[in-house]
C-alpha positions as CSV (number, residue, x, y, z in Angstrom):
1,X,-28.4,105.3,109.0
2,X,-27.7,109.0,107.1
3,X,-24.1,109.9,105.6
4,X,-22.9,112.9,107.2
5,X,-22.5,115.9,105.3
6,X,-19.0,116.3,103.9
7,X,-17.1,118.4,106.1
8,X,-16.1,122.1,104.6
9,X,-12.3,122.1,105.2
10,X,-11.3,126.0,105.8
11,X,-8.5,127.2,103.3
12,X,-6.2,129.6,105.5
13,X,-4.3,131.7,102.9
14,X,-1.0,133.4,103.9
15,X,-1.8,136.8,103.7
16,X,1.0,137.6,101.7
17,X,3.7,136.1,99.3
18,X,6.9,134.8,101.1
19,X,10.3,134.5,100.3
20,X,12.8,132.1,101.8
21,X,14.1,133.2,105.1
22,X,10.5,135.2,105.7
23,X,8.4,134.9,108.8
24,X,4.7,135.8,109.1
25,X,2.5,135.6,111.5
26,X,-1.6,134.6,110.8
27,X,-4.0,135.3,113.9
28,X,-7.1,133.1,113.4
29,X,-10.0,133.5,115.7
30,X,-12.0,130.1,117.3
31,X,-15.3,130.0,118.9
32,X,-16.5,127.7,121.3
33,X,-19.9,127.3,120.8
34,X,-20.6,124.6,123.2
35,X,-22.7,126.7,126.6
36,X,-20.9,124.0,129.1
37,X,-17.8,122.8,127.7
38,X,-14.4,124.2,128.0
39,X,-12.6,123.4,125.1
40,X,-8.3,123.3,125.1
41,X,-7.4,123.1,121.6
42,X,-3.9,121.9,120.6
43,X,-2.9,122.3,117.3
44,X,-0.8,119.8,115.2
45,X,0.1,120.1,111.4
46,X,1.5,118.0,108.6
47,X,4.5,118.7,106.4
48,X,4.2,121.8,103.7
49,X,4.5,120.2,100.0
50,X,4.5,121.9,97.2
51,X,3.0,120.1,93.5
52,X,6.2,119.3,92.4
53,X,7.1,117.4,95.7
54,X,9.1,120.1,97.1
55,X,8.4,119.9,101.0
56,X,8.7,122.6,103.9
57,X,9.2,120.7,107.6
58,X,5.9,120.7,110.0
59,X,8.2,122.3,112.3
60,X,8.2,125.7,110.3
61,X,4.6,126.4,111.6
62,X,4.0,127.1,115.4
63,X,1.0,128.4,117.2
64,X,0.9,130.6,119.8
65,X,-1.0,129.7,122.5
66,X,-0.7,126.0,122.3
67,X,-2.9,124.8,123.5
68,X,-5.4,127.4,123.0
69,X,-8.2,127.0,125.9
70,X,-11.6,128.3,125.3
71,X,-14.3,128.9,127.9
72,X,-18.0,127.9,127.1
73,X,-19.5,130.0,124.7
74,X,-16.4,132.5,124.5
75,X,-13.9,133.1,121.4
76,X,-10.2,133.3,121.6
77,X,-7.3,133.8,118.8
78,X,-4.4,131.7,117.9
79,X,-1.3,132.8,116.0
80,X,-0.2,130.9,113.6
81,X,3.2,131.5,112.5
82,X,5.0,130.7,109.4
83,X,8.7,130.7,108.9
84,X,9.9,129.6,105.6
85,X,13.3,128.1,105.8
86,X,16.3,129.8,103.9
87,X,16.7,127.8,100.4
88,X,13.1,126.8,100.3
89,X,12.0,126.4,96.5
90,X,9.1,128.7,95.1
91,X,5.9,127.2,95.1
92,X,2.8,127.1,96.7
93,X,2.8,124.9,99.7
94,X,-0.3,123.8,101.3
95,X,-0.5,121.7,104.7
96,X,-3.2,120.5,106.7
97,X,-3.9,121.9,110.5
98,X,-6.1,120.3,113.1
99,X,-7.2,120.4,116.3
100,X,-5.4,117.2,118.0
101,X,-8.7,116.8,120.6
102,X,-11.4,118.6,118.7
103,X,-12.4,116.2,115.8
104,X,-14.0,118.4,113.4
105,X,-11.4,121.4,113.6
106,X,-9.7,120.9,110.5
107,X,-7.9,123.7,108.0
108,X,-5.7,123.7,105.1
109,X,-2.8,126.6,105.1
110,X,-1.6,128.0,101.4
111,X,1.3,129.3,101.8
112,X,2.8,131.1,98.2
113,X,6.9,131.1,98.5
114,X,8.2,133.5,95.4
């Protein structure tokens, strides 16, 4: 039995530094490489944490549409909306995003709060 190659987990950078109270949307395009299966992707994420263990609640990130339905061989976009709460401490925050029902759909989101 061969060991699986380590999965490369993509890093999604928020396109600009954010301040407490700001909101930002990051559009991501996903492709369904199956020729036969419709994929319905329900997005979920962990809380955002920085190196000092400051935390931003997982609910600060929302997805439109959620779930995203991809027909066979097609692609579609999801908007990842990030809302940094008032009073968030400055830092580089990361969280883990995954497609609940798609085993290999994982990403790390990096948000820099200034």
